[in-house]
Structures are given as structure tokens and as C-alpha cells.
Backbone of each chain as ProteinMPNN parsed JSONL, in Angstrom:
{"seq_chain_A": "MNMVAVGAVLCAVASVVLILALGELIAHSSYGRPEAKRRAGELLRAVLTPDQYGHLMQRGHIDIASPSDPERTYRVPKGPGRVQVREKGRLTMWLCLQPLERVPEADLLVMHKLMIEADEETYLRKANRFFPTFWEMRERPELQ", "coords_chain_A": {"N_chain_A": [[142.244, 149.089, 203.33], [139.663, 149.797, 203.697], [139.263, 150.117, 200.583], [138.876, 147.318, 199.626], [136.643, 146.737, 200.8], [135.348, 148.806, 199.584], [135.676, 147.705, 197.043], [134.601, 144.848, 197.257], [131.818, 145.7, 197.733], [131.341, 146.995, 195.093], [131.581, 145.195, 193.544], [129.507, 143.359, 194.213], [127.361, 145.033, 193.637], [127.647, 145.193, 190.733], [127.46, 142.315, 190.105], [124.769, 141.334, 191.007], [123.396, 143.63, 189.153], [124.223, 142.398, 186.363], [122.686, 139.776, 186.954], [120.33, 140.661, 186.971], [119.94, 142.375, 184.495], [120.033, 139.74, 182.79], [117.827, 138.518, 183.512], [115.592, 140.284, 182.984], [116.972, 140.169, 180.239], [115.698, 137.467, 179.643], [113.207, 137.478, 180.201], [112.105, 138.624, 178.479], [112.548, 137.558, 175.773], [110.778, 135.769, 173.97], [111.048, 133.73, 172.322], [111.892, 130.116, 171.756], [109.869, 129.838, 173.817], [107.158, 127.912, 174.961], [104.944, 128.483, 174.423], [105.443, 130.089, 172.154], [106.496, 127.738, 170.788], [103.991, 126.571, 170.351], [102.245, 127.964, 169.322], [103.335, 128.369, 166.74], [103.625, 125.471, 165.828], [100.911, 125.245, 164.984], [100.386, 127.39, 162.865], [101.937, 126.158, 161.458], [100.447, 123.338, 160.639], [98.408, 124.724, 159.612], [99.16, 125.762, 157.324], [100.364, 123.951, 156.06], [99.442, 120.652, 154.113], [97.749, 117.656, 154.363], [99.263, 115.766, 153.354], [101.966, 116.596, 153.365], [102.333, 116.96, 155.968], [102.586, 114.576, 157.412], [104.184, 113.924, 156.302], [106.779, 115.13, 157.092], [106.467, 114.726, 159.743], [106.968, 112.074, 159.624], [109.417, 112.103, 157.997], [111.27, 114.242, 158.492], [111.333, 115.913, 156.741], [110.386, 118.141, 154.273], [109.15, 117.716, 151.194], [108.694, 120.139, 148.741], [107.457, 121.298, 145.336], [108.751, 122.785, 142.427], [106.879, 125.436, 141.435], [107.819, 126.654, 138.983], [109.068, 124.694, 137.679], [108.876, 121.518, 136.762], [110.402, 119.622, 137.026], [111.959, 119.89, 139.349], [112.726, 120.241, 142.923], [112.27, 121.184, 146.272], [113.833, 120.546, 149.335], [112.976, 121.115, 152.563], [114.001, 120.575, 155.73], [112.875, 120.223, 159.158], [113.933, 121.145, 161.322], [116.484, 123.811, 161.856], [118.494, 124.423, 159.439], [119.616, 124.372, 155.887], [118.133, 124.269, 152.831], [117.836, 121.799, 150.477], [118.178, 121.987, 146.763], [116.692, 119.931, 144.296], [116.761, 118.582, 141.287], [115.321, 116.437, 138.893], [115.475, 114.783, 141.048], [117.753, 114.858, 142.128], [120.236, 116.007, 144.178], [121.305, 119.248, 143.541], [121.872, 121.763, 144.344], [122.33, 123.512, 147.836], [120.202, 125.546, 149.494], [120.339, 128.776, 151.402], [118.564, 130.616, 153.657], [117.013, 133.038, 155.704], [114.929, 134.548, 158.501], [115.238, 138.667, 159.798], [114.588, 138.227, 161.837], [114.39, 136.238, 164.68], [112.864, 133.38, 164.858], [110.118, 130.973, 165.957], [110.909, 127.497, 165.28], [109.364, 126.003, 163.901], [108.238, 127.89, 162.826], [110.099, 128.822, 160.482], [109.661, 126.597, 158.518], [107.545, 126.939, 157.735], [107.318, 129.932, 156.257], [109.62, 129.191, 154.53], [107.644, 127.194, 152.522], [105.838, 129.204, 152.066], [106.885, 130.963, 150.357], [108.446, 129.751, 148.659], [106.037, 128.271, 147.54], [104.875, 130.811, 146.332], [106.07, 132.982, 145.527], [108.634, 132.157, 144.35], [110.492, 133.003, 142.583], [111.807, 135.373, 144.057], [112.749, 134.126, 146.616], [114.348, 132.556, 145.549], [116.565, 134.325, 144.455], [117.116, 135.569, 146.687], [117.985, 133.968, 148.621], [121.216, 132.353, 150.011], [123.318, 130.51, 147.917], [125.268, 127.238, 147.834], [126.831, 124.863, 146.545], [127.731, 121.08, 146.14], [130.551, 119.18, 146.508], [132.499, 117.652, 144.405], [133.364, 115.207, 146.36], [131.519, 115.185, 148.452], [129.119, 114.396, 147.334], [130.248, 112.057, 147.035], [131.249, 110.262, 149.328], [128.442, 111.004, 150.757], [125.925, 109.233, 150.395], [122.894, 109.146, 150.558], [122.762, 112.145, 149.953], [122.439, 111.957, 146.807]], "CA_chain_A": [[141.07, 147.551, 204.161], [138.363, 150.944, 203.146], [139.352, 149.974, 199.314], [138.76, 145.982, 199.937], [135.037, 146.799, 201.219], [134.417, 149.374, 198.295], [135.692, 146.52, 195.746], [133.824, 143.965, 197.281], [130.65, 146.242, 197.164], [131.019, 147.113, 193.513], [131.81, 143.903, 192.617], [128.213, 142.678, 194.68], [126.71, 145.494, 192.97], [127.497, 144.505, 189.261], [126.592, 140.772, 190.015], [123.276, 141.968, 190.92], [122.897, 144.269, 187.817], [124.223, 141.221, 185.545], [121.66, 139.281, 187.117], [118.603, 141.623, 186.98], [120.105, 142.086, 183.036], [119.953, 138.441, 182.551], [116.523, 137.932, 184.082], [115.246, 140.937, 181.763], [116.681, 139.54, 178.854], [115.077, 135.965, 179.519], [111.762, 137.336, 180.559], [111.535, 139.379, 177.71], [112.647, 136.674, 174.547], [109.777, 134.532, 173.906], [111.766, 132.911, 171.397], [111.898, 128.939, 171.941], [109.228, 129.565, 175.056], [105.973, 126.92, 174.621], [103.421, 129.024, 174.207], [105.404, 130.734, 170.884], [106.56, 126.963, 169.295], [102.654, 125.904, 170.073], [101.3, 128.801, 167.999], [104.069, 127.852, 165.22], [102.887, 124.432, 165.084], [99.402, 125.401, 164.703], [100.393, 127.515, 162.011], [102.587, 124.928, 160.454], [99.207, 122.654, 160.424], [97.05, 125.201, 159.005], [99.394, 125.759, 156.196], [100.712, 122.526, 155.135], [98.798, 119.852, 153.594], [97.777, 116.747, 155.473], [100.007, 114.691, 153.071], [103.199, 117.31, 153.673], [102.684, 117.198, 157.18], [102.561, 113.216, 157.428], [105.96, 113.297, 155.628], [107.22, 115.965, 158.244], [106.312, 113.656, 160.89], [107.867, 110.53, 159.518], [111.066, 111.781, 157.396], [111.663, 114.74, 159.075], [111.377, 117.044, 156.068], [108.961, 118.155, 153.395], [109.435, 118.032, 149.565], [107.807, 120.851, 147.546], [107.645, 121.016, 144.092], [108.747, 124.163, 142.263], [105.958, 126.022, 140.93], [108.355, 126.91, 137.891], [110.258, 123.624, 136.76], [108.361, 120.327, 137.052], [111.473, 118.526, 137.326], [112.652, 120.736, 140.759], [111.647, 120.318, 144.396], [112.828, 121.809, 147.122], [113.676, 120.008, 150.471], [113.297, 121.902, 153.456], [114.355, 120.586, 156.762], [112.221, 120.374, 160.033], [114.313, 122.326, 162.192], [117.022, 124.651, 160.91], [119.332, 124.205, 158.353], [119.58, 124.275, 154.463], [116.92, 123.665, 151.812], [118.043, 121.261, 149.255], [117.63, 121.722, 145.744], [116.711, 118.45, 143.708], [116.805, 118.518, 140.41], [114.985, 115.198, 138.681], [115.595, 113.872, 142.371], [119.286, 114.119, 142.131], [120.601, 117.292, 144.388], [122.175, 120.216, 142.451], [122.401, 122.667, 144.878], [121.601, 123.707, 149.186], [119.488, 127.47, 149.785], [120.047, 129.215, 152.837], [117.711, 131.498, 153.948], [116.66, 133.614, 157.248], [114.064, 135.952, 158.795], [115.677, 138.998, 160.364], [114.007, 137.775, 163.464], [114.109, 134.803, 165.094], [111.162, 132.812, 165.023], [110.021, 129.215, 166.25], [111.591, 126.266, 164.261], [107.975, 125.523, 162.577], [107.496, 128.979, 161.932], [110.861, 128.773, 159.389], [109.292, 126.066, 157.443], [106.067, 127.709, 157.014], [108.306, 130.554, 155.56], [109.978, 128.74, 153.333], [107.027, 126.801, 152.0], [104.936, 130.175, 151.337], [107.966, 131.651, 149.544], [108.483, 128.351, 147.32], [105.111, 128.089, 146.199], [103.924, 132.094, 146.229], [107.761, 134.004, 145.526], [109.737, 131.725, 144.323], [111.715, 134.405, 142.204], [112.231, 136.365, 144.968], [113.43, 133.021, 146.825], [116.041, 132.051, 144.584], [116.978, 135.948, 144.345], [117.754, 136.199, 147.834], [118.652, 132.809, 149.371], [122.49, 132.248, 149.539], [123.547, 128.807, 147.307], [125.94, 126.415, 148.453], [127.248, 123.803, 145.826], [127.761, 120.159, 146.667], [131.322, 118.847, 146.141], [132.435, 115.738, 144.443], [133.33, 114.4, 147.696], [130.209, 115.229, 149.484], [128.467, 113.876, 146.62], [130.717, 110.641, 146.88], [131.047, 110.384, 150.327], [127.515, 111.046, 151.569], [125.218, 108.826, 149.137], [121.898, 109.708, 150.97], [122.018, 113.2, 149.177], [121.689, 111.685, 145.868]], "C_chain_A": [[140.018, 148.531, 203.552], [138.436, 150.097, 201.55], [138.612, 148.239, 199.352], [137.323, 145.946, 200.341], [134.561, 147.503, 200.154], [134.5, 148.521, 197.132], [134.938, 145.582, 196.1], [132.369, 144.683, 197.011], [130.352, 146.736, 195.888], [130.701, 145.718, 192.838], [130.253, 143.237, 192.855], [127.143, 143.51, 193.559], [126.386, 145.249, 191.117], [127.349, 143.417, 189.046], [124.906, 141.133, 189.742], [122.809, 142.469, 189.463], [123.093, 142.924, 186.657], [122.667, 140.769, 186.067], [120.201, 139.629, 186.737], [118.899, 142.031, 184.924], [119.827, 140.769, 182.529], [118.317, 138.337, 182.579], [115.449, 138.85, 183.093], [114.851, 140.388, 180.297], [116.051, 138.379, 178.346], [113.996, 136.312, 179.561], [110.945, 137.982, 179.079], [111.957, 138.591, 175.787], [111.15, 136.029, 174.95], [109.546, 133.469, 173.242], [111.734, 131.465, 172.27], [110.66, 128.943, 173.626], [107.965, 128.373, 173.954], [105.433, 127.294, 174.144], [103.772, 129.57, 172.165], [105.738, 129.137, 169.995], [104.898, 126.092, 169.598], [101.816, 126.546, 168.864], [102.236, 128.766, 166.396], [103.567, 126.75, 164.764], [101.641, 124.431, 165.048], [99.002, 125.889, 163.432], [100.606, 126.487, 160.626], [101.443, 123.888, 159.726], [98.808, 122.832, 159.697], [98.068, 125.482, 157.51], [99.913, 124.213, 154.913], [99.65, 121.34, 154.901], [98.792, 118.727, 153.933], [99.388, 115.66, 155.148], [101.601, 115.319, 153.333], [103.12, 117.315, 155.304], [102.879, 115.723, 157.752], [103.883, 113.384, 157.121], [106.808, 113.827, 156.198], [107.515, 114.91, 159.285], [107.493, 112.513, 160.941], [109.187, 110.494, 159.166], [111.748, 112.907, 157.918], [111.823, 116.331, 158.218], [110.479, 117.482, 155.195], [109.383, 118.341, 151.972], [108.039, 119.084, 148.859], [108.618, 121.412, 145.933], [107.79, 122.239, 143.443], [107.591, 124.506, 141.058], [106.186, 126.063, 139.403], [108.907, 125.976, 136.503], [109.352, 122.746, 137.288], [109.567, 119.243, 137.609], [112.253, 118.824, 138.815], [111.473, 120.878, 141.598], [112.666, 121.024, 144.935], [112.555, 120.955, 148.325], [113.958, 120.429, 151.143], [113.15, 120.649, 154.842], [113.481, 120.341, 158.019], [112.841, 121.484, 160.913], [115.499, 122.949, 161.068], [118.298, 124.211, 159.759], [118.807, 124.516, 156.609], [118.498, 123.45, 154.215], [117.806, 123.058, 150.501], [117.242, 121.509, 148.235], [117.433, 120.169, 145.025], [116.292, 118.48, 142.628], [116.774, 116.735, 139.632], [115.52, 113.979, 140.13], [116.995, 113.978, 142.545], [119.957, 116.091, 143.347], [121.627, 117.986, 143.754], [122.526, 121.667, 143.846], [121.769, 122.639, 146.527], [121.196, 125.666, 148.615], [119.912, 127.845, 151.114], [119.262, 130.366, 153.156], [117.114, 131.962, 154.876], [115.748, 134.117, 157.292], [115.246, 136.656, 159.556], [116.089, 138.542, 161.534], [113.73, 136.796, 163.561], [112.878, 134.802, 165.122], [111.473, 131.099, 165.664], [110.496, 128.728, 164.778], [110.214, 126.047, 163.248], [107.994, 127.05, 161.99], [108.905, 128.993, 160.179], [110.277, 127.977, 158.338], [108.058, 126.722, 156.959], [106.939, 129.011, 156.211], [108.518, 130.039, 154.243], [108.949, 128.096, 151.814], [106.012, 128.281, 151.106], [105.937, 130.764, 150.797], [108.141, 131.121, 148.592], [107.144, 128.694, 147.15], [104.62, 129.642, 145.683], [105.228, 132.916, 145.612], [108.798, 133.11, 145.209], [111.099, 132.216, 143.335], [112.625, 134.957, 143.197], [113.177, 135.314, 146.142], [114.752, 133.024, 146.335], [116.756, 133.341, 144.677], [117.578, 136.087, 145.422], [118.431, 134.87, 148.671], [120.262, 132.697, 148.594], [122.773, 130.847, 148.613], [124.91, 128.494, 147.819], [125.759, 125.25, 147.331], [127.893, 122.231, 146.166], [129.375, 119.906, 145.937], [131.405, 117.572, 145.52], [132.789, 115.086, 145.536], [132.607, 114.259, 148.295], [129.747, 114.352, 148.792], [129.018, 112.153, 146.683], [130.685, 109.794, 147.988], [129.845, 110.052, 150.868], [126.097, 110.685, 150.386], [123.59, 109.384, 149.555], [121.594, 111.299, 150.396], [122.3, 112.689, 147.742], [120.407, 111.048, 145.956]], "O_chain_A": [[139.347, 147.936, 202.709], [137.471, 149.349, 201.391], [137.468, 148.287, 198.9], [136.802, 144.851, 200.131], [133.513, 147.125, 199.631], [133.606, 148.514, 196.286], [134.307, 145.205, 195.113], [131.734, 144.24, 196.054], [129.18, 146.909, 195.556], [129.91, 145.334, 191.976], [129.73, 142.649, 191.908], [126.34, 142.933, 192.824], [125.328, 145.171, 190.493], [127.084, 143.114, 187.883], [124.176, 141.172, 188.751], [122.018, 141.85, 188.75], [122.069, 142.497, 186.124], [121.646, 141.319, 185.653], [119.261, 138.951, 186.321], [117.933, 141.896, 184.172], [119.162, 140.873, 181.499], [117.7, 138.06, 181.551], [114.559, 138.255, 182.485], [113.852, 140.202, 179.601], [115.829, 138.133, 177.161], [113.286, 135.538, 178.919], [109.772, 137.895, 178.715], [111.603, 139.183, 174.767], [110.639, 135.899, 176.062], [108.649, 132.626, 173.25], [111.553, 131.598, 173.481], [110.757, 128.008, 174.421], [107.956, 128.153, 172.742], [105.074, 126.705, 173.124], [102.969, 129.521, 171.233], [105.411, 129.07, 168.81], [104.716, 125.017, 169.028], [101.124, 126.084, 167.957], [101.827, 129.072, 165.276], [103.092, 126.678, 163.631], [101.171, 123.294, 165.095], [98.025, 125.497, 162.794], [100.032, 126.187, 159.579], [101.477, 123.638, 158.521], [98.535, 121.994, 158.837], [97.4, 125.327, 156.488], [99.826, 123.815, 153.751], [98.913, 121.221, 155.88], [99.947, 118.301, 153.94], [100.182, 115.113, 155.913], [102.473, 114.467, 153.505], [104.116, 117.799, 155.84], [103.488, 115.772, 158.821], [104.715, 112.862, 157.863], [107.9, 113.27, 156.075], [108.599, 114.395, 159.559], [108.389, 112.188, 161.721], [110.023, 109.655, 159.502], [112.969, 112.756, 157.892], [112.202, 117.415, 158.661], [109.393, 116.998, 155.513], [110.066, 119.339, 151.742], [106.868, 118.801, 148.605], [109.758, 121.742, 145.605], [106.921, 123.035, 143.801], [107.501, 123.904, 139.988], [105.326, 125.723, 138.59], [109.085, 126.158, 135.299], [108.901, 123.096, 138.379], [109.488, 118.323, 138.422], [113.047, 118.016, 139.297], [110.297, 121.225, 141.498], [113.685, 121.421, 144.37], [111.406, 120.574, 148.547], [115.177, 120.598, 151.164], [112.175, 119.898, 154.843], [112.744, 119.767, 157.217], [112.284, 122.556, 161.153], [115.516, 122.719, 159.859], [118.686, 123.056, 159.933], [117.659, 124.849, 156.315], [118.015, 122.487, 154.809], [118.353, 123.79, 149.675], [116.017, 121.418, 148.301], [118.212, 119.291, 145.396], [115.065, 118.395, 142.687], [117.721, 115.951, 139.693], [115.807, 112.783, 140.097], [117.495, 113.064, 143.2], [119.899, 117.188, 142.792], [122.697, 117.464, 143.439], [123.578, 122.301, 143.916], [120.812, 121.885, 146.704], [121.658, 126.506, 147.842], [119.754, 126.984, 151.98], [119.72, 131.312, 152.516], [116.27, 131.118, 155.178], [115.286, 134.393, 156.185], [116.163, 135.963, 159.995], [117.172, 138.427, 162.107], [112.944, 136.217, 162.81], [112.025, 135.671, 165.302], [112.472, 130.388, 165.775], [110.487, 129.256, 163.666], [110.228, 125.959, 162.02], [107.777, 127.297, 160.804], [108.504, 129.157, 159.027], [110.289, 128.477, 157.213], [107.77, 126.937, 155.781], [107.171, 128.551, 155.094], [107.916, 130.274, 153.195], [109.189, 128.295, 150.623], [105.64, 128.314, 149.933], [105.39, 131.867, 150.805], [108.066, 131.73, 147.525], [107.058, 129.68, 146.417], [103.982, 129.679, 144.63], [104.705, 133.851, 145.006], [109.879, 133.258, 145.778], [112.281, 131.875, 143.386], [113.855, 134.995, 143.178], [114.27, 135.747, 146.505], [115.856, 133.419, 146.709], [117.878, 133.158, 145.149], [118.638, 136.713, 145.381], [119.46, 135.04, 149.325], [120.577, 132.828, 147.411], [121.981, 129.992, 149.008], [125.65, 129.399, 148.207], [124.653, 124.726, 147.2], [129.006, 122.465, 146.638], [129.509, 120.404, 144.819], [130.726, 116.592, 145.824], [132.228, 113.99, 145.522], [132.626, 113.223, 148.96], [129.78, 113.247, 149.333], [128.281, 111.204, 146.415], [130.195, 108.672, 147.86], [129.796, 108.982, 151.476], [125.457, 111.519, 149.746], [123.093, 110.12, 148.704], [120.436, 111.718, 150.357], [122.537, 113.804, 147.277], [119.754, 110.831, 144.935]]}, "seq_chain_B": "MGMLRIISKRGDDRLLWNAEDALAGDAEAKAAVQEAERIFAKEQAKGATAFRVEPGKPIERVEQFDPQAEQIVMVPRVVGG", "coords_chain_B": {"N_chain_B": [[84.98, 134.959, 159.083], [87.769, 136.533, 158.909], [91.438, 136.644, 159.224], [94.298, 137.877, 160.54], [97.643, 136.651, 160.562], [100.796, 137.485, 162.026], [104.243, 136.86, 161.482], [106.385, 136.136, 164.249], [108.442, 135.971, 166.716], [107.209, 135.338, 168.922], [105.542, 133.269, 167.839], [102.886, 133.59, 166.723], [101.412, 136.818, 166.041], [98.393, 137.048, 166.331], [95.381, 138.689, 164.375], [91.893, 139.136, 164.318], [89.177, 139.718, 162.56], [85.388, 140.829, 161.156], [84.748, 140.595, 157.93], [81.776, 140.831, 156.971], [79.955, 142.502, 159.294], [81.742, 144.608, 159.036], [81.2, 145.55, 156.284], [78.387, 145.586, 156.808], [78.102, 148.288, 158.619], [79.11, 148.037, 160.846], [80.576, 148.935, 163.828], [82.884, 148.316, 165.397], [83.566, 146.308, 164.331], [84.252, 147.446, 161.483], [86.492, 149.074, 162.74], [88.063, 147.016, 163.792], [88.69, 145.931, 160.839], [90.099, 148.151, 159.822], [92.223, 148.578, 161.577], [93.513, 146.172, 161.464], [94.542, 146.224, 158.694], [96.43, 148.679, 159.145], [98.429, 147.461, 160.658], [99.277, 145.734, 158.837], [99.971, 147.227, 156.565], [102.007, 148.57, 158.35], [103.865, 146.815, 158.709], [104.403, 145.621, 155.773], [106.106, 147.651, 155.549], [108.042, 147.208, 156.706], [109.968, 145.299, 155.873], [108.501, 143.048, 155.506], [106.848, 140.391, 154.108], [103.492, 139.399, 152.629], [101.119, 136.599, 152.383], [98.352, 135.105, 151.1], [96.89, 132.599, 152.268], [94.579, 129.816, 152.134], [92.302, 127.517, 152.652], [92.583, 124.278, 150.381], [92.996, 126.113, 147.908], [95.935, 127.471, 146.127], [98.572, 129.371, 147.409], [99.154, 132.506, 147.505], [101.008, 135.498, 147.006], [100.621, 138.629, 148.318], [100.059, 142.304, 148.245], [98.531, 143.932, 148.645], [96.008, 144.981, 151.115], [93.673, 142.475, 151.857], [90.25, 142.726, 153.262], [88.81, 140.941, 152.4], [89.767, 138.336, 152.533], [90.433, 135.256, 153.901], [92.497, 134.416, 155.22], [95.775, 136.102, 156.206], [99.008, 136.124, 156.223], [101.873, 137.144, 157.229], [105.238, 137.845, 156.658], [108.69, 137.821, 158.031], [110.902, 140.236, 157.09], [113.735, 138.619, 154.925], [116.816, 137.516, 154.952], [120.204, 135.861, 153.292], [121.699, 133.396, 154.424]], "CA_chain_B": [[86.092, 135.655, 159.809], [89.239, 137.221, 158.48], [92.599, 136.532, 160.176], [95.912, 138.29, 159.84], [98.906, 135.906, 161.13], [102.439, 137.56, 161.761], [105.201, 135.441, 162.163], [107.076, 136.679, 164.966], [109.226, 135.598, 167.497], [106.22, 134.781, 169.91], [104.886, 132.431, 167.432], [102.252, 134.492, 165.007], [100.492, 137.481, 166.209], [97.078, 137.49, 165.538], [94.138, 140.061, 164.557], [90.655, 139.053, 163.339], [88.086, 141.014, 161.265], [84.856, 140.024, 160.674], [84.427, 141.456, 156.53], [80.676, 140.703, 156.532], [79.402, 142.892, 159.466], [82.373, 145.794, 158.377], [80.412, 145.794, 155.612], [77.01, 146.197, 157.403], [78.306, 149.296, 159.228], [79.27, 147.527, 162.582], [81.892, 150.466, 164.079], [83.912, 147.985, 166.181], [83.719, 145.476, 162.842], [85.465, 148.573, 160.298], [87.446, 149.626, 163.433], [89.059, 145.603, 163.338], [89.379, 145.862, 159.627], [91.236, 149.574, 159.778], [93.28, 148.271, 162.661], [94.375, 144.932, 160.347], [95.217, 147.152, 157.768], [97.36, 149.359, 159.558], [99.348, 146.615, 160.578], [99.658, 145.077, 157.653], [101.096, 147.88, 156.515], [103.272, 148.922, 158.727], [104.788, 145.395, 158.47], [104.862, 145.812, 154.91], [107.091, 148.89, 155.098], [109.623, 147.034, 157.736], [110.018, 144.629, 154.713], [107.578, 141.298, 155.703], [106.066, 139.958, 152.945], [102.58, 138.844, 152.81], [100.708, 135.701, 151.626], [97.372, 134.712, 151.388], [96.547, 130.956, 152.771], [93.225, 129.636, 152.368], [92.577, 125.684, 152.368], [92.232, 124.431, 149.078], [93.533, 127.216, 147.059], [97.489, 127.7, 145.955], [99.216, 130.467, 147.958], [99.558, 133.776, 146.531], [101.561, 136.628, 147.413], [99.955, 139.677, 148.062], [100.44, 143.446, 148.03], [97.326, 144.957, 149.131], [95.346, 144.7, 152.309], [92.02, 142.27, 151.425], [89.591, 142.089, 154.112], [87.752, 139.708, 152.059], [91.191, 137.366, 153.07], [90.162, 134.382, 155.204], [93.867, 134.411, 156.055], [97.003, 135.967, 155.186], [100.407, 135.519, 156.957], [103.005, 137.824, 157.209], [106.684, 136.763, 156.551], [109.04, 138.986, 158.369], [112.019, 140.752, 155.83], [114.307, 137.856, 154.966], [117.625, 137.641, 153.861], [120.499, 135.053, 152.293], [121.696, 132.975, 155.355]], "C_chain_B": [[87.391, 135.68, 158.56], [90.213, 137.24, 159.61], [94.159, 137.233, 159.64], [96.976, 137.4, 160.755], [100.614, 137.31, 160.756], [103.553, 137.308, 162.484], [106.047, 136.488, 162.882], [108.148, 135.73, 165.761], [108.345, 134.632, 168.94], [105.442, 133.779, 169.069], [104.56, 132.73, 165.975], [101.49, 135.225, 166.298], [99.715, 137.178, 165.404], [96.307, 138.379, 165.661], [92.822, 139.263, 163.724], [90.101, 140.051, 163.322], [86.554, 140.265, 161.604], [83.93, 141.033, 159.193], [82.852, 142.068, 156.726], [79.752, 142.048, 157.541], [80.176, 144.312, 159.635], [81.553, 146.894, 157.426], [78.976, 146.483, 155.705], [77.082, 147.092, 158.05], [78.633, 148.944, 160.812], [80.555, 148.412, 162.752], [82.777, 149.594, 164.635], [84.256, 146.834, 164.871], [84.633, 146.126, 161.815], [86.401, 149.221, 161.408], [88.65, 148.287, 163.682], [89.383, 145.562, 162.107], [90.488, 147.081, 159.491], [92.714, 149.189, 160.875], [94.187, 146.711, 161.7], [95.007, 145.667, 159.172], [96.233, 147.965, 158.227], [98.373, 148.331, 159.887], [99.807, 145.87, 159.45], [100.567, 145.764, 156.802], [102.678, 148.216, 157.173], [104.435, 147.72, 158.703], [105.435, 145.266, 157.434], [106.417, 146.571, 154.775], [108.339, 148.464, 156.339], [109.796, 145.638, 156.792], [109.192, 143.47, 154.89], [106.892, 141.547, 154.346], [104.54, 138.944, 153.149], [101.693, 137.203, 152.107], [98.991, 135.211, 151.964], [96.694, 133.303, 151.5], [95.346, 130.775, 152.867], [93.041, 128.057, 151.561], [92.546, 125.622, 150.911], [92.433, 124.971, 147.724], [95.068, 127.183, 147.353], [97.662, 129.492, 146.992], [99.013, 131.657, 147.154], [99.98, 134.828, 147.892], [100.635, 137.929, 147.516], [100.223, 141.135, 148.669], [99.719, 144.39, 148.767], [96.999, 144.157, 150.295], [94.397, 144.029, 151.829], [91.297, 141.915, 152.427], [88.153, 141.155, 153.909], [88.562, 138.149, 152.014], [90.141, 136.452, 154.3], [91.316, 134.391, 155.987], [95.002, 134.698, 155.39], [98.242, 136.119, 156.49], [101.303, 136.49, 156.401], [104.085, 137.151, 157.016], [107.365, 137.834, 157.089], [110.03, 138.595, 157.431], [113.01, 139.376, 156.114], [115.81, 138.315, 154.563], [118.509, 135.789, 153.68], [121.406, 134.552, 153.975], [123.158, 132.404, 155.356]], "O_chain_B": [[87.682, 134.921, 157.636], [89.963, 137.716, 160.717], [94.829, 137.051, 158.623], [96.929, 137.744, 161.936], [101.152, 137.735, 159.734], [103.804, 137.458, 163.679], [106.399, 137.53, 162.331], [108.589, 134.732, 165.192], [108.727, 133.686, 169.628], [104.484, 133.345, 169.708], [105.081, 132.532, 164.877], [101.062, 134.624, 167.283], [99.873, 137.009, 164.195], [96.235, 139.013, 166.714], [92.943, 138.878, 162.561], [90.357, 141.113, 163.89], [86.544, 139.22, 162.255], [82.968, 141.795, 159.283], [82.575, 143.266, 156.688], [78.915, 142.675, 156.892], [79.575, 145.205, 160.232], [81.309, 148.098, 157.495], [78.507, 147.434, 155.08], [75.955, 147.242, 158.524], [78.344, 149.664, 161.768], [81.414, 148.536, 161.879], [83.896, 150.056, 164.411], [85.448, 146.672, 164.61], [85.603, 145.539, 161.335], [87.198, 150.021, 160.918], [89.861, 148.499, 163.744], [90.521, 145.115, 161.959], [91.626, 146.868, 159.073], [93.887, 149.551, 160.781], [95.393, 146.568, 161.502], [96.192, 145.451, 158.916], [97.183, 147.912, 157.446], [99.367, 148.444, 159.17], [100.966, 145.455, 159.421], [101.612, 145.299, 156.346], [103.839, 148.161, 156.769], [105.657, 147.867, 158.684], [106.623, 144.942, 157.449], [107.438, 146.231, 154.178], [109.252, 149.185, 156.743], [109.647, 144.695, 157.569], [109.424, 142.732, 153.932], [106.536, 142.567, 153.757], [104.573, 137.879, 153.766], [102.079, 137.001, 150.955], [98.605, 135.016, 153.117], [95.881, 133.018, 150.621], [94.763, 131.497, 153.676], [93.418, 127.62, 150.473], [92.492, 126.638, 150.217], [92.122, 124.43, 146.663], [95.512, 126.944, 148.476], [96.863, 130.426, 147.063], [98.649, 131.513, 145.987], [99.591, 134.946, 149.054], [99.876, 138.116, 146.564], [100.693, 141.063, 149.804], [100.135, 145.383, 149.364], [97.444, 143.038, 150.551], [93.785, 144.781, 151.071], [91.476, 140.744, 152.765], [87.161, 140.828, 154.562], [88.083, 137.101, 151.58], [89.411, 136.871, 155.198], [91.281, 134.379, 157.218], [95.416, 134.092, 154.402], [97.926, 136.208, 157.676], [101.456, 136.62, 155.186], [104.074, 135.928, 157.151], [106.886, 138.931, 156.803], [110.246, 137.473, 156.973], [113.144, 138.99, 157.276], [115.994, 139.353, 153.928], [117.877, 134.744, 153.836], [121.724, 135.516, 154.672], [123.582, 131.793, 156.336]]}, "name": "protein", "num_of_chains": 2, "seq": "MNMVAVGAVLCAVASVVLILALGELIAHSSYGRPEAKRRAGELLRAVLTPDQYGHLMQRGHIDIASPSDPERTYRVPKGPGRVQVREKGRLTMWLCLQPLERVPEADLLVMHKLMIEADEETYLRKANRFFPTFWEMRERPELQMGMLRIISKRGDDRLLWNAEDALAGDAEAKAAVQEAERIFAKEQAKGATAFRVEPGKPIERVEQFDPQAEQIVMVPRVVGG"}
């Protein structure tokens, strides 16, 4: 009987500790909070040109011209996801690059824009590259 | 006014300073510039990259803190995903 009671008490204590730990985790994680999103949205507006911002709202991505190659553009999605590299309008590869720290979605877009426009060489060096297969190009006409 | 914006999970942390007042010798403004410079160096040491972002001008990567900059945005260290 005593063992059952001790077990129940331990279980209750463990539950309380778990709940407190989860609460602490949520309280200290501001990722996804409205305030963080609002600030990230403000920065995005400050960094994008009015044309780019309008394009983003309408189409869900922005196209950034390569500073080094006039035939290359980078298509950066609004949310998380890989960046398309397009040469003469056609998809040639995807790039994946992310900050070590989790940041709001709008800040990801800011990161891509700043790096592509001002440090394209590092951007290309650090990003992982993924190439579309023949089947992807055939089955997904939106990629072309 | 200059502004240092450090991208983080909180959106971005901001620090403001007045370069003109600092140049004129205002102690509080000088302290703000020094604090911005200290944070800039600290973030850079952690692997962050800094960009000078000013309306109507091309974005520029910067290695040194410039109190005359209107806005500096720091991106945390990035890795291939």
C-alpha cells in the first residue's frame, strides 16, 4: 500500500515538474510570438523595395536579381523553403540556407535578400544545392 | 540617428544612437555608440554578418561598425540546410 502511495506521489511530482518545465520553455521562447512577427514584418518592409513587397504579397515570393550574373535570379519564398535559382527564367537548382538560431519567417526572407545582394559569393558557398530531376521538371510545369 | 538591428528569435533587437550628438561630445550619445559597437563586435564574433541598409542605396556588407551608418542589420550565423 505504501509503495502505491509513494509511486502516486512520485508520479504527481514528476507531472508537476514536467508542466513547469514546459511552461518555462514556452515562456522563454519568443519565436512565433506576435511581437516577434510584428518586428520581423517591420524589418522586411524596411528592407524590401515597394515593388518587391507588392510582388511578395501577390505571389508569395520575391525574385532577386543576381549581382554577378544578369541572367540569374533567385526566387525566395515567403515562408520557409528552398530558394530557386533560375537562369534565363528556367529553374536550374534549389538552394537551402538557414540561420543557426530560429527566427521568424519574415526574417528568413530578409536574410536571403541581404546575403544575395551584398554577399552572393558567401551565400552560394554556404548553401546546400539540390538539382531538379528530369521527372520533376516534366511533372511540375510550374518549375519551368 | 543610427540603428543597429540584430535578427533574432525576438524578431530583431534594436539599438539606437545619435552620431551627431556623440561627435559633439554628448556623454550619453557617446555611450550609446560605444554600446552599439560592443554589441556589433560581440555578434560578429558569434558568426553574424553585418549589412548596411539605407534607403535608395545598394545593400553593402560591412566588417567594421560605422557610427555614421543609418541602419546596420546583423544576420545570425548561417549554415547550409
